C-alpha positions as MATLAB code, in Angstrom:
seq = 'MRSLIVIAIAVALTACSTQPEKIAAPAAAPAPAVAKKAPQCWSGDASKFFDVGAKEKVSGVAVECKLTADGKAASWVGAKH';
ca = [
      65.773  117.276   51.927;
      69.110  116.593   50.283;
      70.525  119.783   51.679;
      69.605  118.675   55.228;
      71.459  115.380   54.742;
      74.508  117.185   53.352;
      74.455  119.662   56.263;
      74.118  116.802   58.811;
      77.067  114.946   57.277;
      79.146  118.144   57.245;
      78.321  118.847   60.906;
      79.179  115.251   61.902;
      82.513  115.360   60.069;
      83.347  118.731   61.590;
      82.505  117.463   65.095;
      84.683  114.396   64.644;
      87.632  116.373   63.351;
      87.633  118.834   66.261;
      87.676  116.260   69.066;
      90.879  116.417   71.135;
      93.317  113.562   70.685;
      93.400  110.995   73.413;
      96.583  111.074   75.459;
      98.251  107.692   75.653;
      98.263  106.140   79.092;
     101.689  105.874   80.707;
     103.412  102.547   80.233;
     102.757  100.016   82.948;
     105.522   99.563   85.485;
     107.598   96.429   84.900;
     106.737   93.467   87.081;
     108.979   93.104   90.124;
     111.769   90.591   89.703;
     110.951   87.262   91.282;
     113.691   85.964   93.512;
     115.042   82.686   92.220;
     114.385   79.824   94.605;
     117.164   77.531   95.707;
     117.027   74.044   94.166;
     115.059   71.427   96.090;
     114.365   67.686   95.864;
     110.844   66.282   95.576;
     109.796   63.313   97.660;
     106.681   61.539   96.471;
     106.611   59.525   99.694;
     106.351   62.677  101.815;
     104.545   64.692   99.077;
     106.766   67.735   99.620;
     110.035   69.366   98.596;
     113.208   69.117  100.672;
     116.061   71.633  100.795;
     119.574   70.738   99.683;
     121.376   68.849  102.452;
     118.237   67.205  103.849;
     118.420   63.498  104.592;
     115.348   61.331  104.131;
     114.224   57.790  103.484;
     112.658   57.489  100.045;
     111.024   54.129   99.366;
     112.985   52.689  102.281;
     116.386   53.877  101.003;
     118.423   56.461  102.923;
     119.144   59.383  100.570;
     120.406   62.956  100.744;
     119.330   65.948   98.643;
     122.427   67.295   96.850;
     123.098   69.879   94.144;
     123.742   68.591   90.643;
     127.139   69.236   89.027;
     125.952   72.416   87.277;
     124.421   73.784   90.499;
     121.097   74.566   88.807;
     119.095   71.690   90.262;
     119.117   69.137   93.049;
     118.597   65.386   93.145;
     118.494   62.535   95.596;
     121.809   60.757   96.118;
     122.440   57.687   98.256;
     123.367   58.815  101.770;
     126.722   57.734  103.134;
     126.683   55.732  106.326;
];
């Protein structure tokens, strides 16, 4: 009985050691670069974004969407008459 167990263990170890190695899957392609959107201004009154240069009335005040000094964002600025 012991010899059968020893033989079974030997056969199992031999079978495991002769299995071919798994080939690693190729690396996934990098995600495509997302185009950076131009800055916009949010209007809660209209519930939407406005492009730079758009003129709107926000809470009854005439304003214009302009770029900030660093050019990375936009904000509402009082519109000139």
